[in-house]
C-alpha positions in Angstrom: 47.4 54.6 11.2 51.2 54.7 11.1 53.0 51.7 12.7 56.4 52.6 14.1 59.0 50.2 15.5 61.0 51.9 18.2 64.3 50.2 19.3 65.6 51.2 22.7 62.2 52.1 23.9 63.0 52.0 27.6 65.6 54.8 27.5 65.3 58.5 27.9 64.9 59.3 24.2 63.1 56.1 23.3 60.4 56.3 25.9 59.8 59.9 25.1 59.6 59.1 21.4 57.1 56.3 22.1 54.9 58.7 24.1 55.1 61.4 21.5 54.3 59.2 18.5 51.5 57.5 20.5 50.0 60.9 21.3 49.9 61.7 17.6 48.0 58.5 16.8 50.7 56.1 15.7 50.7 52.5 16.7 54.0 51.7 18.6 55.9 48.5 18.7 58.5 48.9 21.5 61.7 47.0 21.4 63.5 46.7 24.8 66.3 44.6 26.2 65.3 41.3 27.8 64.0 41.8 31.3 63.1 45.4 30.9 59.6 45.2 29.2 57.5 48.2 30.4 54.6 47.4 32.6 52.3 50.0 30.9 50.5 48.8 27.9 49.2 52.2 26.8 52.0 52.8 24.3 51.8 49.6 22.3 53.2 46.2 22.1 56.5 45.4 23.7 59.2 43.0 22.3 62.2 41.8 24.2 65.1 41.5 21.8 68.8 41.1 22.7 70.8 43.1 20.2 73.9 41.0 21.0 72.4 37.9 19.2 69.8 39.1 16.7 70.3 38.7 13.0 68.3 40.1 10.0 66.1 37.0 9.8 65.1 37.6 13.5 64.0 41.2 12.7 61.9 40.2 9.7 59.2 38.6 11.7 58.6 41.9 13.5 58.7 44.2 10.5 55.5 43.0 8.9 53.2 46.0 8.6 55.7 48.5 10.0 55.9 51.9 8.3 58.9 53.3 10.0 61.7 52.3 12.3 63.3 54.6 15.0 66.5 53.3 16.5 67.2 54.9 19.9 69.4 52.0 21.3 72.6 53.0 23.0 75.0 52.1 25.8 77.9 54.0 27.3 80.5 51.3 27.9 81.1 47.6 27.6 80.4 45.6 30.8 78.1 42.8 32.1 75.2 42.7 29.7 76.5 45.8 27.8 78.2 45.5 24.4 78.8 48.7 22.5 79.6 46.9 19.2 76.4 44.9 19.4 74.2 47.8 20.4 75.6 50.5 18.2 76.9 48.6 15.1 76.2 44.9 14.7 72.6 44.8 16.0 71.5 48.0 14.1 73.2 46.7 10.9 71.1 43.6 11.0 68.0 45.7 11.6 68.8 47.9 8.6 69.4 44.9 6.3 66.1 43.5 7.4 64.3 46.8 6.7 65.7 46.6 3.1 64.4 43.1 2.7 61.0 43.9 4.3 60.5 47.1 2.3 60.5 49.4 5.4 61.9 52.5 3.8 61.9 55.0 6.6 64.6 54.6 9.2 65.5 57.2 11.8 68.7 56.4 13.7 70.1 58.1 16.8 73.9 58.6 16.8 75.9 61.1 18.8 77.4 64.5 18.2 81.0 64.7 17.1 81.6 61.1 16.3 82.5 62.0 12.7 85.3 64.3 14.0 86.8 62.1 16.7 86.4 58.7 18.2 88.2 58.6 21.5 86.4 55.5 22.8 84.6 52.3 21.7 81.4 54.3 22.3 82.0 56.8 19.5 83.8 54.3 17.2 80.9 51.9 17.3 78.4 54.7 16.9 80.2 55.7 13.7 80.1 52.1 12.4 76.4 52.1 12.9 76.0 55.3 11.0 78.1 54.0 8.1 76.1 50.8 8.0 72.9 52.7 7.6 74.3 55.1 5.0 75.3 52.1 2.9 71.7 50.9 2.7 69.1 51.7 0.1 66.7 53.3 2.6 65.1 56.6 3.3 67.3 57.2 6.3 67.8 60.1 8.7 70.7 60.1 11.1 70.3 62.4 14.2 73.4 63.3 16.1 72.2 65.0 19.3 74.3 66.7 21.9 73.5 65.9 25.5 69.8 65.5 25.8 68.0 66.8 28.9 64.4 66.4 29.8 61.9 65.6 32.5 63.2 62.0 32.7 66.3 61.5 34.9 68.6 59.2 33.0 72.4 59.3 32.6 73.7 62.9 32.2 70.2 64.3 32.9 70.3 62.6 36.3 73.9 63.5 37.0 73.3 67.2 36.5 70.4 67.1 38.9 72.4 65.2 41.5 75.4 67.5 41.3 73.0 70.5 41.6 72.1 69.3 45.1 75.6 69.7 46.3 76.8 72.9 48.1 80.2 72.3 46.4 80.3 71.6 42.7 83.2 69.2 41.8 84.4 70.0 38.2 86.3 67.3 36.4 89.5 68.4 34.5 89.4 68.7 30.7 85.7 69.0 30.3 84.5 70.4 27.0 81.5 72.6 26.2 78.0 71.2 25.8 75.2 72.4 23.5 72.5 70.7 25.5 69.3 70.1 23.7 65.8 69.7 25.2 64.1 66.3 24.9 60.9 67.7 23.5 62.8 69.2 20.6 64.3 65.8 19.9 60.9 64.2 20.0 59.4 66.8 17.7 62.2 66.0 15.2 61.3 62.4 15.1 57.6 63.1 14.7 58.4 65.1 11.6 60.8 62.6 10.0 58.6 59.5 10.4 56.4 61.0 7.8 57.1 59.1 4.5 57.1 62.4 2.6 59.7 64.1 4.9 63.2 64.7 3.6 65.6 61.7 3.8 69.2 60.7 3.5 70.2 63.4 6.0 72.7 63.6 8.8 71.7 66.3 11.2 73.4 67.6 14.4 70.7 68.3 17.0 71.9 70.9 19.5 70.7 73.7 21.7 71.4 77.4 20.9 74.2 77.9 23.4 77.5 76.3 24.3 77.7 75.9 28.1 80.4 74.7 30.4 79.7 71.8 32.7 79.4 74.1 35.7 77.0 76.4 33.8 74.6 73.5 33.2 74.7 72.4 36.8 74.3 76.0 37.9 71.3 76.4 35.8 69.6 73.4 37.4 70.6 74.7 40.8 68.9 78.0 40.2 65.9 76.2 38.9 65.7 74.3 42.2 65.8 77.6 44.0 69.1 77.0 45.8 71.9 79.5 46.1 75.0 79.2 43.8 77.4 76.4 44.8 81.0 76.9 45.3 83.0 75.5 42.4 85.8 73.0 43.3 88.2 72.0 40.5 88.8 68.3 41.1 92.5 67.4 41.1 93.4 65.0 38.2 94.5 62.1 40.5 91.1 62.3 42.4 89.2 62.6 39.1 91.1 59.5 37.7 90.2 57.6 40.9 86.5 58.5 40.5 86.5 57.1 36.9 88.3 53.9 38.0 85.8 53.4 40.9 83.0 53.9 38.5 84.5 51.3 36.2 84.5 48.9 39.1 80.9 49.6 39.7 80.3 49.0 36.0 82.0 45.6 36.3 79.5 44.7 39.0 76.6 45.5 36.6 75.8 49.1 37.7 75.8 51.9 35.1 77.2 55.1 36.6 77.6 58.0 34.0 81.2 58.7 35.3 83.0 55.7 33.8 86.2 55.9 31.8 84.3 56.3 28.5 82.9 59.6 29.9 86.4 60.6 30.8 87.5 60.2 27.2 84.4 61.7 25.6 83.9 64.8 27.7 87.3 66.2 26.5 85.7 66.6 23.1 82.6 68.0 24.5 79.3 68.0 22.5 79.1 71.1 20.3 78.2 71.3 16.6 76.4 73.1 13.9 72.6 72.9 14.3 71.8 75.1 11.3 70.8 72.3 9.0 68.6 70.8 11.7 66.8 74.1 12.3 66.4 74.7 8.6 64.9 71.2 7.8 62.6 71.1 10.8 61.8 74.8 11.6 62.4 74.0 15.3 64.0 76.9 17.2 65.8 75.2 20.1 65.2 76.8 23.5 68.0 77.7 25.9 68.2 75.5 29.0 67.4 78.3 31.4 64.3 79.3 29.4 63.1 75.7 29.1 63.5 75.1 32.9 61.8 78.4 33.7 58.7 77.1 31.9 58.7 74.0 34.0 57.6 74.2 37.6 60.0 72.5 39.9 58.4 69.8 42.1 59.2 68.3 45.4 59.9 65.0 43.6 62.6 66.8 41.6 64.3 68.0 44.8 64.0 64.6 46.4 65.6 62.9 43.4 68.4 65.4 43.3 69.3 64.9 46.9 69.0 61.1 46.8 70.9 60.7 43.6 74.4 60.8 45.0 73.3 59.1 48.2 72.3 56.0 46.2 75.9 54.9 45.4 76.9 55.6 49.0 74.1 53.3 50.2 75.1 50.5 47.7 78.7 50.7 48.9 78.0 50.9 52.6 75.5 48.0 52.7 77.7 45.3 51.0 80.7 46.5 53.1 78.5 46.3 56.2 77.4 42.7 55.6 80.8 41.4 54.3 82.7 43.1 57.1 80.3 41.7 59.7 80.8 38.2 58.4 84.6 38.5 58.2 84.7 39.8 61.8 82.6 36.9 63.0 85.0 34.5 61.4 88.1 36.1 62.8 88.5 38.5 65.7 84.9 38.3 66.9 84.5 34.5 66.6 85.1 33.8 70.3 82.6 36.6 71.3 80.0 35.1 69.0 80.5 31.6 70.4 80.2 32.9 73.9 76.9 34.7 73.1 75.6 31.5 71.5 76.6 29.4 74.5 75.0 31.8 76.9 71.8 31.4 74.8 72.0 27.6 75.2 73.3 26.6 71.8 75.8 24.2 73.3 77.8 22.3 70.6 76.0 24.2 67.9 77.5 27.5 69.1 80.5 27.4 66.8 78.7 26.1 63.7 76.0 28.7 64.2 78.5 31.5 64.3 80.2 30.3 61.1 76.8 29.8 59.3 75.7 33.3 60.3 79.0 34.8 59.1 78.9 33.0 55.7 75.3 34.1 55.3 76.3 37.7 56.0 79.1 37.6 53.4 76.8 36.0 50.8 74.2 38.7 51.3 76.8 41.5 51.1 78.1 40.0 47.8 74.6 39.7 46.4 73.8 43.3 47.2 77.1 44.5 45.5 76.2 42.9 42.1 73.4 44.7 40.3 71.9 41.6 38.9 71.4 40.0 42.3 71.0 43.2 44.4 67.3 42.9 44.9 67.6 39.3 46.1 70.4 40.4 48.4 68.4 43.2 49.9 65.4 40.9 50.5 67.7 38.4 52.0 69.2 41.1 54.3 65.7 42.1 55.5 64.8 38.5 56.2 68.1 37.7 58.0 67.8 40.8 60.1 64.4 39.9 61.2 65.6 36.4 62.0 68.5 37.8 64.1 66.0 40.0 66.0 63.7 37.0 66.7 66.5 34.6 67.5 68.2 37.2 69.7 65.0 37.9 71.6 64.4 34.2 72.2 67.9 33.3 73.2 69.2 36.4 74.9 66.4 38.9 75.6 68.7 40.9 77.8 70.4 42.2 74.7 67.5 44.6 74.3 68.8 46.3 77.5 72.5 46.6 76.2 73.7 50.2 76.2 74.9 49.9 72.6 71.6 48.4 71.5 72.7 45.5 69.3 69.1 44.4 68.7 67.6 48.0 68.6 70.0 48.8 65.8 68.4 46.2 63.6 65.4 48.5 62.9 67.3 51.5 61.3 69.2 48.9 59.3 65.9 47.4 58.1 64.7 50.9 57.1 67.9 51.5 55.1 67.4 48.3 53.2 63.8 49.2 52.4 65.0 52.6 51.2 67.6 50.9 49.0 64.8 48.7 47.5 62.8 51.8 46.8 65.5 53.5 44.8 67.1 50.4 43.2 65.6 50.8 39.7 67.2 53.3 37.4 64.3 53.7 34.9 
């Protein structure tokens, strides 16, 4: 049985590679970032390794008995917990050196299309550094440079295309290059072929679909697959597009990973087109056009739900922090006297003022916790708990609030439901 170490096993490509190799009888060792170990144990052992701090000696302990290594690790942009140099260059270079020392000859490394021709961002520059580090090693390496990879899993661009397909108006960013999107199953088949120790090696292959499509063509293909009429195309003005990228960068600084950050702005100008002839010749794979591939896949209600929820998610995670923070600020400023009056009517006495201040500070802390990805789940649970406390306390102190025309206590329930919905869609993979 072949033992394969897959780095970046929780991503779109990595998870599919693990499933494909497992289905062919290989034993999989999955390497994931700390905190993202998969719950399923059906696809082999899981190791949590931080590429930002790992050295060759750290890899050696995990390479014993390994026949091949597949590196699928990648990140779009630097941010909290994200380091392009570590993920694309320094961490893989340590892995490749360890493979040399451990005698693991076969290494398949995922890069990105076009990075050898232009490096407009740290993403592409560090990807190229990782490629060069591998090519300098005495290994049986294969470097795969795919175009945008699309498949059943909804990650990154694959999720973005689905979400945009749900809109009746399609916003198109300026200066968007063409894309030779490639299907995920073709990428997995490629890996399955090259993990064979007798397969060709020391190759750099561009992995791309058979047609160059515009951004709106890709989204339109998904929309037709969903069974929805064509959307009206709206060319987004450059200032508005720039604002979108800047807001996405702010979200990135809070720990979220939207696919529309400034790195995407730089990279999409180049597009993702290349020459797939060498890949087709070496593998015998005939890539399928996106429309044909989707036509062979029945569209499910889950797909339609995801598409419609995708762009609602950022709205929810903007509205909820603003709601809690604004409520707290109002309670400390213009609404302070009103709050104190309500507490005094409920019999709080000298504790009326401190109670209003404590509640306001709790609201602000909850809003800030929801805003940061790392603490968002804690903030949402805190919001649910505090909302229930407000409902109980309000009922005990001022039961007449249930009869208020504006329903201050009744509105707690739809707010609770929105927080539960946010918890349900919080995870990205």
